[in-house]
N, C-alpha and C positions, 0 to 999 in steps of 0.2 A: 595602485588602484585609486582612481579619483573618487573622493567622497562626495556624496550628494545628500541633500536633506530630503526628508520624506515629502515635503511640500514640492520639491523639484520633480521627484519621481511621479507624484500624483498628477502634476501638470503635464508631464510628458505622456503619461498614459491617457489622460483626458484628450490631448491633442491627437493621439493615435486613434482613439475610439471615434473621434469626430470625423476622421477620414473615411469612415465606412468600410466598404469591402476592399480588401487589399489582396492582390495576387500573391500566392506563395512564391518565395524565392528559391524553394527547393522541393523536389518531388518527394513523395512518400511521407511517412509518419513524422519525420523530424522537421518538416517544413514549417510547422507552427512555431517552433522555438527559434529556428533560424531567422524567420521573417520578423519575429518580435525583436530579436537582438539587433538586426540590421536597422530597423526603424527607430530603435532607441539609442543606437550608436554604442552598444555595449559589446565588448569583445571577450571579456573574462567570464561572462555568465554569472558574475558576482557583483553585488552592489553594497558599498560600505555606507551605512547610515549612522550618524553620530549617536543617536539614542538607542539603536538596536544592534549595532555591530554589523558583521558581514552577513548579508542576506543573499541566498541563491535565487536567481530568477528562473521560474518554471512557468510553463504554459500548458494549457489543457483545453481540449475541445469540450464545449458545454455538454453535449449529449453523449459523452464517452461511456461505454459500458465495460471498458477494459478492466481487468483485474491485475494487481501487482502482488507478488509474493514478498512479504516483508523479510522473512527468513524461514529457514527450515531447521528444526532441532527437536529431538525427543525431549520430553520433560525430565527434570531431575527426579530421582527416586525410583524410576522404572525405565527399562529399555523398551524399544519398539518390538524387539524379539519376544519379550515377556508379554507385551500387550497382544501380539499376534497369537501366541500360544494360549493365553487365557481367554481371549474374547473373539478370536477369528472364527470364520466359518468356511466350509469347503468351497474351493473354486469349482465352477460348473464343468470346466474342461479338464482340470487336474484336481480331482477331489481329495487327493492325499495332501495337497498343499492348502493351508489355511490362508485366507485373505481377510482384510478388514478395510473397508472404505467408509469413513464416518465424517460428517460435518457438523460442527457446533456453530450455530448462528446466534449472535447476540448473547452468548453465554447460556442460552436456554437449553434445558434437557432435551435431547433428541429421542427418537423412537427406541433406540437401544439403551437409553439411560445414561449416555455420556453427557457431561455438563462441564462448564467452566465457571469459576467463581472467584471474585477478588476477596482476599483477606488483607484488609488495610493494616491491621495490627502487626501481622507478620511481614507485610510488604511482599506478598506473593500472589500469583494467579494460580489457583488450584484446578487440577483436572480430576474430575470425579466420575465414578460409575455407580449409578443408583445411590448417590449420596456418600459413597465410600471413596476415600482419597486414593488416587492412583499415583500421581506425581504432581510436580509444580514447576513454575517458572518464577524467578525473582523479578519483581517489577522493575528494578533498576537494570537488570539484564535486558528486559524487553525494551526499555527506553533507549539503551545504548544501541541495540540492534536496529531499532527504528531510525535513530539518528544517522547510523551508518548508511542506511538505505535511502532515507528521504532528505536528511539534513535537519538541523534544529532551528533554522531561520529561513523562511521562504517569502518571496513575493510571488504569489501565484496569480497568473493572468489567464482568464478564460475567454474563449472566442467561439462564436457561432461559425459554422462552416457551410460552404456550398461548392458544388462542382459545376464548371461551365466550360464546355468544349474541351474536356479532358484536363482542365487545370483546377486546382483547389484555391478557394478564396477564403479569407478570414475577416471577420468583424470582431475585433477585440472589445468585449462588452463590459466585463467587470474584473476587479482585481482584489486580492486579499493579502494582508500582511499577517503571516503566521509565525508564531514563536512559542517555544517550550512544549515539546511533545509530552503528553500525559498518558503514560502506559495504562492507567486505570480505564481509559476510554476504549481500549482495544476490544473489550467484550461487546460494547454497544455497536461498534462500527466495523468490526472485522469478522472473518470466518476462520475457524480453526479446523483444519483438515487432517485426518489421520489417513495416510495413503500407503497401505501395505498390500502389495499385489503379487502377481506371478507373470512371468514372461510367457506370452502365448505364441510366439514365433521366433525364428532365428535359432542361432546356436545355443541360446540359453533357455529355450522353450521348456517349460515345466519347472524352472527354478524360481524361487521366491525373489522378489525385489522389494526394496524399501525406499519409497520416494519421500519418506520422512513425515514428520508432523509439522505442518506449516501454518503460519498466520498469513492470511490473504486478505486483501482490501480492494474494494472498488476505487478507482482513481477519483471518482466523483465524491467519495467520502473522505478523501485526504484532509481537507481543511478541518474536519471535525476531531482530529486527533490532537489538536493544539490547544493549549490553555489560552494563549492570546490569539484571537481570531477577529481581526479588524478589517472590515470592508473599506477599501480606499478608493474604489471607482464604482 
């Protein structure tokens, strides 16, 4: 892997931005990344910077509303089956089956009293119901799972997009150097979903299903999870 300085990367991105609108080199969603790599002359999708180590190159549409699931896992200390049994409510079509669909946004208590809270002293993210502890996640576990999904060092390049005669065009507008995921920021910038339902059709109709407890994040909020958040373009 050829090492480059941050100054060289910034200059390459600046030159790319100054080109204005560039036709996508590939159809569909992956075109933004492929076009960026081609114009920067990068094949490995990784950039080695002397001061920051290996950084993954990622790209993103400025106005994206897409959500990504960081990971799915029930909290330690309680199973999803127990959560369903204790707090679920009857499904409308199959009332004998309890379901539970809950979202905690920004860690705030929701209408049913579910809440998430950081305990820095214990190094845990706590899942609460009306102030009482249900279960928890170790902050270090959250960090590791986020690193697996996202990577711990990114150069994130964002582009405006437009369609013209069936082709997508990109204007790469800004870029960020992101390093060191901070799991304590999950509460502010992610959603925590409890998704315990029932099959409504097919061979399994009437049977419970467990889509798990998931941390989900808008792609737009991705940079806010990092301790080092440096705008480089």
